[in-house]
Structure formats: C-alpha cells, structure tokens
N, C-alpha and C positions, 0 to 999 in steps of 0.2 A: 287623553285622562282628563281634563279640563273640557272638554268638547263634550264628551259625554256629563257632566255635570250641568254644563250651560245646558244640555236637552233636557236632561231629567228638573232641572229648575223651570226651564220653560214650560214642560210635559204638567209639571204639579201645578203651576200657576194656572194654566189653561184649564184642567180641569176640576179644578178648586171652584173658578169661577165660570163657568159655563160659557165661556167666551165665544165671540161666532167667528171662526174661521172665514175672511174678507176676500181671500185671493190662495188658491193652490195650483201649481202646475208640477208635471212630473212626464220624464221622459225616459225611454232606453233603447239605444240603438244597438239591437244584439248585434249586427255584423262590425260594427266597428267598438263595439265595448263601450260608449260612451252613456253617459249616464245625466240628469241633472234635476233639478228639485225648485222647489220655492213654496214658500208658505207664508201666509201674513193674515194675524189676526187683530180682531178691532180693537184689541188695547197694547198694538205696538210692539207686538211678539212678530220678528222678522228672522227670515234665515231662508237662504239660497247658495245652492252646491253645484259643482259642475265637475265630474271625473271621466278621464280620459285616459287611455294609455299611452304609455310612454316610448314602450318597447314592449318586448315580446315577456319580458320580466317584471317590469314596473308599470304602475298605475299612478294618476297624477290626479288628485282632489285639490279643490279650490274651493273657497266658499266664504260667507260672511254669516253674523247673526246677530240680530239686536233685541234688548229687552230693557225695559225698566226695572231697576233692582228695588228694592223697598224703601230705601230710601229715597227716592225720588229719582236716581242720577239716569240718564241712559246709557247702557253698556253695549258697545259696539266691539265685535272681535270679527277680526279678517283671518284666515287661514291657509297654509298650503300644508299638503302632507302627499310626500313621493319618498322617493330613494335616499333624501337627505333626511327624512323623518318630520314629527309634526312642527310646524314650525307658527305659533300663533303670532297677532300684533293685536293690539290694543293698548287705549291711553291708562284704563284698568289695571295692567299689569306689572309686576313690578320687576324693575330695572335694574341693573348693577350702579354701585356709585361709581361717579367719574374715577380716572385714573389721577393720580395726584401728579400735579407738575412736574415735581424734581423725579417723579420716578418715570413720568414720559419723557423729559430731557432725557434719563440715562439709558432710555430704550435706544432714542434715535442716536445718543453717541456710540453705545454698543454696535447699530446698526451699519453707522458706517465706518468702522476700525476694519483693517484688513484683516481677513482672515487668514492663517496662516493654515497649512495642512499640517494637521501633528501624525507622525510617523512613531510608531510602535519603538518604544525603546529596547525592545528585544526582537533579535532576527532568529525564529525559531528555527530557519533551514542553516543557519551558519551562527550557531552559539560561539561565545568568545570565552566561554569556559566550559572544560573537559565533562561533559555531562553524563561519560561511561558507567559512572557508579551507579546511574540510574537503572541500564539494563540488566536483564537478569544475566549469571555469569554463565560463562562458557563452559560446555561441558567436554 
C-alpha cells in the first residue's frame, strides 16, 4: 500500500512540474520471469526494482525509492516483497517503542525456566468416575 502511495506522490510531483527523466532502464526476461527497471528524474526522484521467481509459486521483488518531501527531507525507502509479505525499511517509517527493561528481564527469566510437560487432568480412555449415566439407556 505504501509503495502505491509513494509512487502516486512521485508521479504527481513529476506531472505537476514537467520534470525531465534523466535516466530510464528496464528489462524483462520472459524465459526466467525476471524483470528490472530504474528511473531517475532531474529533481531527485529515483526508483529501481528487481523481480525474480523464487520457485514455481512465489515471486520476489526488491527495490528502493527516493524523493524529496515538501519539507525538504530526502525520503529513502527500500523494500522486499515475497512469500513473507511486503517489508519496507526507511528512517521515516514509524517504529514500535523499545521493550521496557523490566519486561525484557521478565521475558528472559521466563525463557530460562524449565518447561514442565502438562498432562491433561482427565484420562478420557480410563475415567476415574463412572460416567455410564451419560450413555443412552439400554433396551
């Protein structure tokens, strides 16, 4: 989703300013199903992408994008998309807060504890109680 948004932002910027494309390359290999493309504009918009099959059911794509935001910040985004989903990386993307030290310590302590195998309290094959009252009456 974010890739689409970034692409439309870049396209809108290019279209509104009549910016020249200073570099553009692309290739598709129909035998191997690999593809690649790259473009760069005179105002600093840049994208390149490579795609290749990982196996008969999965395609992997890797790429990067760069543009200048309206506030002047250069936005760089790299991404991988494959059987594990779309995974973007960039300094501008939000990140979760760090795990508090006390929670981290508790998690490490829990991992260090021996795991006891939990057996069910009821043995359904050999019940301790007479459960015959649950059966339909014999005729």
